[in-house]
N, C-alpha and C positions, 0 to 999 in steps of 0.2 A: 474531493480530488480536483486539482487544478486542471485548466484546459491543456496546459503543456504536458501533464502526466497522461491525460487521456489521449492526446495526440501521439505521444511516444509509443503507445501500445500498437499503433498501426503503421509504424515506420520501420524501414529496414535499418540495419546497424549503421553506426556513424561512418565507418569506412566506406560504405556504399553510398550514403547520403552526400558525401562531399567528393565523391570520385570525379576527377576532372573530365570535362566533356570535349575540350578542344586542346590542341597541342600546346598552345600558349599558356594553358593553365597547368600543364604537367610539371611536376617538381622532381628534380633529380635526373640521373643518367645523362649528364652533360656530354658524355662520350658518344651518345646516340642522337641527342637532340641539340644540334647547333646549325648554324647557317649553311655550312658546307657538308653536312652529314648526308649519308646515303638515304636515310629516312626522309629528311627534309626535302632533298632534291626529288625523291620519288613522289612526295605529296604535291610539290609544286608542278611537276610534270604529269600528275595523275596517272602514274604508272606503278600499280601495286606489284609486288613480287613475293614469292613464297619464302617464308623465313621461319626460324625457330628462335624464340626468346629463351635464353638460358640464364637463370639466376635464382637466388634464394627467395623464399616467400616474402611477400609484402614489398616488392621492389618495383612493381608497376607493369608486370607482363600482360595481365588481362586488360588493364586500363589502356595501355598502348594499343593493343589489338582493337579495342572498341573505338578509340579515337581515330585510328588510321582508317577503319572502315567508313567512318563518317566523313573524314577528310577526302577519301577517294570517291565517295558517293556511290558505293556499290552495295549489292545485297549482302547481308551479313548473317551467317549461321554460327552458332556456338554449341560445342559439345564438351562434356567432361569425360575423360577417358575412364574414370572410375565407374560411371553409371551407363556408359554407352557401349554398343557393340557394332558389329559389321553391318547389321540391318539398318541401324540409324544412319551410319556413315553412307551407305549406298543410297538411301533415300535422299539425303542431302546432295550427293554427287549427281543424282538424276535431275534434281531441281537446278543445280548449277549448270549442268549440260544444256538443259532447256533454255536457261537464261542466256548462256553463251551463244547458242545458235540464233537467238533473237537479238544478239548484239550487246548484251549486258554482261558485266563482270560480277563475280561472286567471291566472297571470302569465307572460308571455313576456319574458324578458330577452335583448336582442340586443347583444352587445358589438361595439364599433366599427361602429355602425349607419350611420355616414357612408360606409362602404364598400359598402353596398347600392346597387344601381342604382335608377333611377326605377321600373322595372317591379316590382322586388322590394319597394320601399317601397309602391307602389300596392296590392300584394297584401294589405297589412296594414289598409288603410283601413276596409273594411266591418266587419271583426271588432272593431276599436277603436271605431268609431262605434256599433255596436249593443251594445257592452259585453260580448260573449262572451269577450273576452280583454282583459286589462289589459297594456298595453305598457310595458316599461321598457327604455330604450335607454341606451347609454353611448357617448360620443364625445369625442375630443380636439380635434375641429374645431368651428368655430362652426356650430351647427345651422341658423342663418339661411341659410347658404350650402350646407349639405350635406344637409339634410333637406327633402323636398318640402313646400310650403306647406300642402296639405290635411292632411297627417299632423302637421305642426308645430302647426297650430291646434287639434288634438285632444289635445295633450300640454302639460304644464307643463315648462318648462325650469328645472332646478335647477343652479346654478353651484357647482362645487367648485374650491378653490384649493390651491396647493402647501402642504404642511404646514409650520408654523413650527417653530422650533428646540425649543420646549418640547414640542410634540406628538411630534416625532421622538425626543426623549429619552425620552418615555413609551413609545414603540414599542420602543426598545432595552431598556428596563427590563422590559417585558412579555416580550420574547424571552428575556432572561436568566433570568427567574423561571418562565416557563410552558412554554418549549419542552422537549420530551422529551429532546433531546440536550444543549442548552446548559445546562439545569438540572442535568444529571448531571455535566457537566464543570466543573472549577473554573476558569472563564474570568474573568479580570480585565481591566478596561479603564479606564485613567485618564482624567481630564477632558480633557486635551489631545488624546488619541487619539479620544475620543468626539466632541469638537468638530470635529475634522478629518473624521471619518466623516460627521457630519451635514452639514457644509459641502460635502462632495463629491457629495451626492445631489440637490441642487437642489429640495428639498421633495418628492421621490419616495420614499415609504416602501418600496416594493418594491425599488427600486434599492439603497437603503441596506441592507435586510436581505440581499439577494443578495451585496452586497459584504462584509457582516459574516460571512455564512456561508462565503464563499470565504476570508476572512482566517483564520477559525477552522480551516478545513481544512488550512491551511499548517502547523499544529502537530499532529503525530501523538500527542503525549503527552496524558494525561488532564487535566493541569493546565497552564495557559498564561496569560501576561499579554500581551494584544494591545498592540502598539506602532504608532506612526504608520507605520513602515516596512511593517508587515503590511497596513495599509489601502492604502498606495501600491502594493504588489505585487499585491494583489487587484484594484485598479482597472486596473493594466497588463494583467493577464491577461484582464480583462473586455474591454478594448479589442481584444485579439487575437482573442477569441472572435467578436465582432461578429455578433450574431444578426440576420440580414436580415429576419426576420419579427417581431422583438420591438421593445420600446420603444427600445432603444439604437440601433437602425437610424434611428429618427426623430431621436434626439438628435444623432447624428453628421451627418446631412444638414443639420440645423438649424445646427450649428456651422460646417459647410462654407459654407453660404449666407451666414451672418452674417459670416464672415471675408472673403468676397468683397465683400459689401456694405460692410464696414468698411475696404476697401482694404488688407488685409493678405495679400499673396500667399503669404508663408511659412506662415502658419497655414492658409490655404486649401489649399495643396499637402499639408500634413501630414494634414488631414482627408480629402483626396482619397486619399492613400496608405492610410489606415485603411480606407476603404471598398473600395478595389481589392484590398487584401490580404485582406479579409474575403469577397471573392467577389461584391461588389455588381455589378449589371449596368451596364456603362458607358453604355448608352442612358438608364437612369434618371437618372444624373448629368447627362448632356448635356441631357436634357429640362428638368431643373430650371434649368440655366444659361440656356436660352432664355427661360424665364419671368423670371429675374433680369435679363437684358439689357434687357427691356422695362420691368420694374417698378422697378428700382433704378438703371439707367443712362440709359435713355430717350434724349432728345434732347441730353443732354450729350455723347454720342458715338453718333450714330445707326448707325454702322457695326457697333456691338457686336451688335445683333440679327442682322444679316446673317451676321456671323462665327460667332455661336453656332449659328445654323441650319445653316450649312455644316459646323460641327464635328460636329453631330448626324449629318448624312448621312455624314460621313467615318467616324465611330465605328461606325455601323451597317454600313458596307461593309467596314471593315478588321477589326474584332473585336480581342479581346485576344490577345497582350499589347501589341501596337503601339498600341492605342487609348489606352494610358496617356500616350503622348507627346502625342497630339492633345488629350486632356483637360487635360494640364498646360499646354499652350500657351494654350488658351482660358481656363482658370482664372486663370492669371497675368495675361493681358491684361485680362480683365474686372475683376480685383481692382485693376489699376493705373490704369485710366482714370477720368476724372471721373464723379461720380455725381449723379443727379437722379431723384427720384420724382414730378416734376411731372406727367408725362403720366398716370401711374397714378392720382394724386390727382384729375386733371382729369376722367377718365371716371367715377370714383366720385361726384364732386361733381355732374356732369351727370345721372347716373342717379338720384341722390337727388332732384334737382330735378324730373325727369320723373315719378318715382313719387309725389311729394307733390302736384304741380300738374297732372299730365297733360301730354300732348303738344299744343303749340300748333299752330294752322293755319299752313300754309306761305303766306307772303305772295304775292299775285298776281304781282308782278314777278319772283319766283324760280321760278314754276311753268313747266313745259315746255308749249309750245303747238304740237303737231304738226298740229292740224287747224284749219280756218277757224272752226269753232264755238268752239273754245277761245280763239282769237285774239279773237273777238267778245266773249267773256266777260271779256276783259282779261288773260288769261294771258300772262305775259311782258312786259306793257306797262311801259315806263319802266325796264326792266332796263338797267343800265349795264355794258357789256362791258369788263372790267378792262384787257385788252390794248390798248384804244384810248386809254388815258390814260398820262400821264407816269409812269414807273417801274412801269408795269403795275398801277396801283392807283387806285381811286376810292372815296371815302368814301360808302358806302351801307349800308342796314340789311339784315342777313342773318338776323335773329331774327324770330319771330312778332310780329305787330303788337301783341299783348297785352303784350309786354315793354315797360314804360315806360323802363327803362334796360337796356343790354346787360350781362348778368352776366359776370364773369370766372371761368371754371372753371380755366383754364390759368394757374397761378401760376408763371412761369418763374423759374429760379434762375441765379445767376451762375457757372455751371460749364461749362467746355468749349464745345461748339458752341451750347449753350443760351444762353450769354451773348450770342453774336452774334444769335440769334433774338430775345432780349429787347430788344436795342438797336434792331433793325429794326422790330419790332412797336410799340415805344415811339414811334418816329418816325411810323409810319402811323396808329396809334390812340392819339393823345396823351391822350385823356380816360380811356382804359381801362388801358393799359399804361404807367403813370407810373413 
């Protein structure tokens, strides 16, 4: 065995080995790293601030946090929300407070901060507010939905985007020239293979480097020319590995959901097989399908939600390997039925209205009147009982009186059962559902 092979057994992955150590080495995110950017000015003035990096995997969130801590010259603590709890957070906050009282600054970086519960996030509030700790979080999810409002208001959200092809090509060049293993090997990669590698990673530098490293490991000789077939083989091996706790886990469930949403049962079953073969919990898959039934199918096929919920119960009771059959049935059915996201969009539209304008008063004729006092106040007066009218419908106002015109939150689509609902509502509310 060569000295290079022996050495590789004791080294971290390629992505970790070539991780940039200073801001000038950082590749990508030109929107955040330029002469007049907020981050650059903060580094120059040595004024760290609490922030949350929001972006997809492999775009540099952790790397930026580590670089900034070095540039600011402060004490640095790092936690993963997956494996840490309130106890670990409080221990670090105590250390940060002690350093703060002695005139030193501290940064706490929390990876996947969206996985912290509300109580865990609450524990950070006081320290961030008083400045004894500077919080840096990283999340792949929209922080508006995953980070509590009091904490979010104390942090700047910095958006990171998938790396473009030129950035990824620069990352490959850096790996070839600076990595302790690749620089020793005579590794060649032509433009066609390089392009295929870049296209396979979807802007995720870490995924690309992991694939590159796996492709190189397929060659035991000291000198090798990487071909497109090597990249394909590395990608296939990665599929089989299926790290349930890693980024690829989220990539596959994303591909699965999008295949069902896109009405492709064959692709959906393929990704289902990848997850099951990798040991994914069937309940996790079934739970996501319940959400999809409401979000992406809705009233185009109302039975979908009921069936998905029943499938979850069945999977929970039966377990593997038989649950694969149940999951296949519900997956292919949901992929095959008509789709509509109208109900999903309706509630978000209504919530936006309430948040912007507040909740209007309930009209008197819609209020309940269980007591004589309430009746004397006009509660329930002039309410028209729908079942007393032809077709069990009567045209009356159900919105607050402050609404000059009735808004339409529910924009029905011409798919499945929703097409019938659209026609019926169009006949009843002619001015609104035209």
